[in-house]
N, C-alpha and C positions, 0 to 999 in steps of 0.2 A: 504493500500500500504506499509506503514512504520511500521506496527504492528510488535512487537518483536525486534525493533531496539532501542537502547538507545538514550537518548537525545543528548549526545555528538556526536554520529555517525550521527544522523539526521542533526545536525548543520553542521558537516563537509561535509556531502554529499550535502546538499542544498547550503551551501556557496561555496563549491568547484565548483558545477555546475554553480552557478551564476557568480563566478569569471571567469570560463572558457568561459562562454557566453559573458561576458563583454570584456575580452581580445580578443576573436575572433572577436567580432564586432569592437573593436578598431583597430585591425590589418588589417581588410579588406581594408580600404582606403589606408593605406601605401602600401599594397601589390599591389593593382591596380596602385597606383601612381608610384611605382618602375618599374612596367612593362611599364608604359607610358614613364618613363624617358629612359628606354632602347630603346624604339622605337624612342624617340626624338634624342637620341645619334646616332642611325642608320640613321635618317633623315639628321642630320648634316654631317655624313660621306658621304651620297649620294650626298649632295650638294658639298662637297669638291671634290669628284670624278668627278662630272660633270663639275665643274669649271676647274679642271685639264684637263679634256678631251677637253673642249672648248679652253683652252690655247694652248694645243697641236695642236688642229685643226687650230687655227689661225697661229701658227708657220709653220705648213705644207703648208698652203695656201700662206704664205709670202715667203716660200722657193721656191714655184712653180713659183713665179714671180722674183726670184733671190734676194729677200730682206732679206733672213735668211738662215743660214746654217743648213740644216736638221740634220746634225750629232749631233747637241745639243740635239736632242730628245733621243739619245741613251746614252748621258752622264748623270751623277748623277745630279739631280735637286739641284739648289742652296738652296731652302727651302724644306727640306725633307717632304714628305707626307706619313702619316701612313695609311696602308691598314689593315683591321681587320683580314683577313685570306687568306690563299693561295688559297682557292677555290673561292674567290671573283674575281680572274682574269679571263679573257675570256678563254673559252674552246678552244681547237685547232680548227681552222677554223673560229673562230668568229672574225669579223672585229672590230676594235676600235683603238683609239689613246692612246698611253702611257699605254697600258694594260687595259683600261677602256672600257667595252663592251657597249658603248652608241652610239646612232645614232640620227640624226636630220631629221625630216620629216616636210613637209609643212602642212598647215591647211587642205587643200583638201584631201591630203593622210591620214592625221590623222582622218578626218571624215569618210573616207572609211574604215579605220581599226576599227574605233569605232563602226561600224555597227555590227561587230562580236566580238569585244573586249570591255567588259563592263568597264574595267579600263580606257581605252583611252577615252571612251564616258564620263565617270564621270570626268576625268581630264579636258576635253574640257569644260564641263558644269561649273565646279568649277572655272576655270581660266577665262572664258568669263564673268561670273557673277560678279567677283571681279577684276577690272583692277589693283588693287594694289597688288594682290597675285602673287607670282613669281613661286611657285612650288606646286606639289600635290604628295602625297605618299600613298601607300596602302600596308599593310603587312598581311601575313597569314602563318599558320603553315603547314608544310609538314613533318609530323613525328617529329623528333627532329631538323629539319631544319626550319629556319625562312626565308621566301621568301619575298623580297622587290621589289616593282615596283615603280619607281620614274619618274615623268614627270616635266620638267622645261619649263616654258613659254618662247617663242621667240616672242618679241613684236616689233612693229615699230610705230614711231610717225607719225600718219596720221591725218593731220588737227588738231594738238594739242592734239590728243587722242591716248593713248597707245593701239593699236589694236593687237590682238593675230594673228600671222601669221604662227606659227609653234610650234613644240614641240621637246624637246630633251628627249629621252626615255632611261631609264637605268633599266635593270632587273638583279638582283643579289640575292644570297642566302648566309646564314651564320649560323654557329653553335654557334657563340658568344652569341646571345640572350638567348639561353637555358642555357648556362653556367652562365651568369649573373643572370638569373631568379632563378636557383637553389641556387646560393649563397645568393641572397636576401631572398629567402624563408627560407633558413636555419637560417639566421640571425634573421628574424622575429619570426620563431618558437622557437628559443632558447630564445629570449627575452621574448616572451609570456609565455613559460614554466617557466622561472625563476621568472617572476612577479607573476604567478599563485601560484607557490610553496611558494614563500615568503609571499604572501597574506594569503594563507591557514594556514601556520605556525603561522603567527601573530594572525590570527583569533582564532586558537586553543588555543594559550597561553592566549589571552585576555578572551575568553569565559570560559576557564577552571578556571581561577582565579576569574573573576568577576561574572560568572553566575553559572557554574556547581558546583563549590565548595560550595557556599551557598545552592544550591539545595540539594546536598548530605547531608549537615549538617541538613537541615530541614527534609529530608527523614529519617535519623538516629534517630532524635528526635521523629518523628511520629511513627516509629517502636517501640521505647521504650514505648511510650504512649500506643500503641496498646497492648503491653505485660502487661500493668497495672501499669507502673511506672509514676505516676503523679507528682513526685518531680523533674523530669528532666527539664532543661530549655535550650533553644537554644541560643548559644553564637555566634552571628554574628555581627561584627563591621565593615561593609563595608561602612557605612555612606550613604547608598542609600535606595532604596525601599526594598531591601532584609532585611536590618536592621529593617525597619519599619514592614515588614511582620513578622520577628522573634519576635519583641516586641509584636505585636498583638497576635501571637501564644502563647507567654508566658502568656499574660493576659488571653487568653482563657483557658490555663491549670490551671491558678490560680482560675478562676471562676469555672472550672470543678471540681477542688479539693474541693472547697467550696460547690458546689452542691452535690457532693458525700457525704460529711459530713451531709448535710441537708437530703439527701435521706436515709442515714442510720438511722437518727433520725426518719424520717417519717416511715421507715420500722418497726422500733421498735414500734412506736405508732400504726401502722397498725396491727402488730402482737397482740398487746393488744386488739385492736378492733376485730380482728379475733377470739381471744379467747373468748371475750364477745359474739360475734355472734355465736360461736360454742355452748356456754352455752345456749344462747337463742334458738338456733335450737334444742338442746337437750330438753329444756323445751317444745318447740313446739311439738317435737316428742312425748314427754310424754303426752302432752295434747291430741294429736291425738290418742295416744294409749288409754288414758282414755275415749275419746269420742267414739272410736270404741268399747271398752269393754262395755261402758254404753249402746250404742245402741244395741249391740248384746245381752247383758244380760237383760237389762230393757225391750227391745221389747218382748223378750220371756216371761219374768215374767209378763208383762202387758197384752200381747195378750192372754195368757192362761186363766187368770181369766175373762178377757173380753169376750172371747168366751163362757166361762161357764155362765156368767151373761146373755149374749144374748140368749144362749140356754135355760136356765131356764126361762127367761122372755118370750120366745116363748111358752114354755109349759104352763106357768101360764096364758098367754093370751088365749091359746086354751081352758084351763079349764074354765076360766071366760066366754068365749064366749059360751061354752057348757052349763054352769049353766044359763046364761042369756037366752039361747034358751029353757031351761027346764021350765022357768016361775018363777024363783026366784025373790027376791027383785031387781027390775031394778035399783033403785037409788043407792043402795049399790054396786051392781055389775058394774054399769056404772062408778062409781067413781074408783073402784078397777081396771077396765079395762083401764081407762085413765092413772092411775098411772103406770101400767105395760107398757103401750105404751111409756110413757115418759122415763121410765127406759131403754126400748129397744132402742129407738131412741138415747138417750144420749150415751149409750154404743156403738152403731154403729158409732156415730160421733167421739167418742174418738178412736175407732179402726181405722177409716179413717185417723185421725190425726197422729196416730202412724205409719201407713203404709206410709203416706206422708213423715214423717221424715226419715223413713228407706229408702225409695226410693231415696230421695235427698242425703242421706249419701252414698248410693251405687254408685250414679252417680259421686259424688265428689271424691270418692275413686277409681273410675275406675273399680269397680267390677261388671260390666255388660257385657253381651255377646250379640254380634250382629249376629243374625241369618237371613241371607238374603234368601228369598224364593219368589216364584211368588204368587201374590195375585190378586184375582178377586175383583176389586174395588166395583162393583155393589153388589155382594153377601155380602161383608164385611159391606158396608153401610146399607144394609137392616137389617143385624144382629144387628148393633149398634142402629138403629132406634127401633128395637124390644126390646132391652134391656132398652132403656130410656122411652119407651111408658108407663110402669106402673107408674113410678115416675111422668111423665107428666099428666097422667090421674088423679092422686090424686089431682093435682092443677087445673085440668080442662084446661090444656094447649094443644093446638093442635100441632101435629107433622106432618110435611110435608117432603116428600122425593123427590128430584129432581136429577135424574141420567141421564147424557148425554148418547146418544145411541152408541157413537163411542169410549167408554173407552177401552183402551187395558189393558193387564195384567201388573201389576206393580211389580218390584223386590224391596222388602223392608223387614224390620223386622215387621211382621204382629202384634205381641204382642205390640210393642211400638207404632205402628201406631194406633191401637185400643185404647191404653191408652190415647194418645193425643186427639183423636176425642171424646172419651167418656167424658173426662174432659171438653171439650168445651160444649158438650150436657148437662152434669150435671150442669155446671155453668149457661147455658141458662135457664134450667128449674128452677134452684134455684132463679135466679134474675128476671125472667119474671113473672109479676102478673097474677093471674088466673082470672076466669070469675067474681068472687065476689069481685074484687079489687075496691078501691074507684074510679079509673079512668073510670070504666064502660065498657072498651073494653076487649075482650077476648085475652088471651095470645096465642102466636103462635111462633113456632120455625121451621126452615127449615134446613134440611141437604142436601147440594148440592155438587155434584162431577162433574167436567168438565175438559176438556183439555184446555190448554192455547192457545190463538190465536197468541200472539206475544211473541218473545223471550225476555229474560232479557236484558236490555241495556248494562250491564257490562260484558256479556258473548257472546259466539258465538253459543249457543245451538239453535237448531231448535225448532219451536213451539210444535212439537209432542213429545219432550223429557221430558216434564213436565206436571204435573196435579195439580189441586187445589181442595181441599176438604174444604168446608166452612160450618160453623154453623151460621145461621142468626136468630136473635130474634127481637121482637118488645118491648123489655123492656125499662127501664129508660135511657139506654145509658151511655156513659162514656165521661167525659170532655176531651178535647184535652191535657190539661196539666197533666192529670192523666194517659194517655194511655201508657206512657213510663215506669212509675214506678210500674205498676201493675204486671210486669214480674220480679220485684225484690223479693228476698226471704223475707218472713214474712211481706210483705207489703199488706195492705188492704186500701181501700178507707175510708177516715175519715168521710164522710157524706153520706146521702141517704140510700140506701138499705144495705150498708156494715155493718151497725150496727144491722141490723135485722137478720143476718145470722152468724153462727159460722164458724170457719175455721182457719187454721194456716197461710194462705197466701202463701202456697208452691205449689198449684196446677198449676198455670201458669208458675212459675219458673221451675217446673219439665217439663212442656210441652216445654218450650224454650230449655232446655238442650237436651231433647229427639229429638226435631226437628233438632238440630245440629248434633246429632248422625246419624240421617237419611239423612244427607246432604240436609236438607230442610230449610225452614224459615217460620216464623209466621208473618202474616199481620193482622192488626186490622183496621177496619173502623167503627167509631162510632160517635154519636152526641147525645147531651142531648135531651131526649124526643122522639128520633126516633129509638132507638134500636142500636144493635151492630152486627158486622160480624167478626168472628174470622176464619182465613183461614190458612191451612197448605199447602204450596207449596213445592213439592219435585220432583225429577227426576224419570223418568220411570226406568232408569238403573243407579244405583249408581256407582261412580268412584272407581275402585278397589284401586287405589293409596291412595285416601283420606280414604278409609276404613282401609287400612293397617296403615296409620298414626293414625287413631282413636284408633285402637287396640293397637298400640305401646304406645300411650299415656295412655291408660287404664292400660297396664302392668306396665308402669313407676309409675303411681300412686299407684298401688298395691304393687310395690317394696318399695316405700317410706313408705307405711303403714306397711309392714312387717319389715322394718328397725326400724320404731318407736316401733313396738311391741317387737323387739329384744333388744331395748335399755334398760339397767338395770336401 
């Protein structure tokens, strides 16, 4: 309502309105009191006129009995009586004594008149209810004319009581009340206007000196501070709250100036830290570059001779098997064949380690591609079971396949899905004891694919939106305290079967990363002596938004790697 109006104008408007309201309220009572005084003056005039009329009436009656000379009625009165206006005298044809249009009526006649005249009825009621009351008057406005109706009681002493026996009625009108009312109103309005103007003027001078001037000083100081001048101080010496506010403002400026000095010092120290951090980042970029170059070069240099070793070992194994089949020295050939198989297996293990390192490096660098396509889960699981079957047969481990009949097509990256599940299968074959193990029970693994019955508690997905592919074995199991850290990089269990098998400890870490890329999760259920179950849970239809975020993150990692490679 008052937006855009200065504080000084607001104060003047509000105070002026308040003063006007107060003055108006203060003058209301005098206004009505003056009007009442006008009517009271007219009442007194009516009394004088009726008294004069009664005196004239008595003189007329006395003259009719020869006791008074009626010519005195036409002479000048000894005590002059003032009449308010010329129009107050009776109109032509109106009866009355001494020019007063009054008349006397008895109580019975007054009662008859009161049946149709409300004033007469009210006058009778008022005068009868109060024996001490002598008259009754009623006034009303008729345009600019004030009409007065006056009734005086005529009483008689009956048995010691003043009884009302009649009325003297006087009806008249006058312009004098409106004149007096206008004069009184003009006086009141002038007085109120003068008081209001004087109050507003005094308020303006006081507020301008005591309130607005210190506020303007503070505003000017604040504007200078906003422009960057912290050396300015507010000089207010009013000896009141404004001076205290100025002192507080000056203290704040002093503290702000000190904080700015401290902030400059901190900025300088931070710049040094930023320089150090920049150098550290450069070193990290260089290390990342060296790591990338090492993995790229060494992987090629290592895999090339390893493939040759594996190939030549395969040829030598075939030659040894052929010689053994031809009937040569079985002891010498068997020993040579065992050595060749050890070379072949060691080379393959080393090649798997190198591939695992390269795969983890690619995932960390974001250099992978996500190719979403429809996959028949049953066909894929059957193919995976066929791939793991030769390895399981070598250890005499049974492979079971459990596929639910209502599996729909799944949209996912087939290659990464096969990589995760095959890693589960190879770990299950590796750590599950065969038929000749000391335990005496035959190893068994199960590949199971099913639709989930219930949705995840933290999402609103329907049960048909997700599938679970599990690998179950009856191996030694994993302790609860070890189940979380087996997914860390280069982590292997310190006891039990972990010491009997080689590996880099990257297989499950790679599976965890790939599960995140597929918008899935890995669950493990295991207990010592009862086997383990590793499950991949993923949606039927991946979220395109999450896929785009994953690809953007991969591109960002690749950009960081390119920047590291470009750093001199």
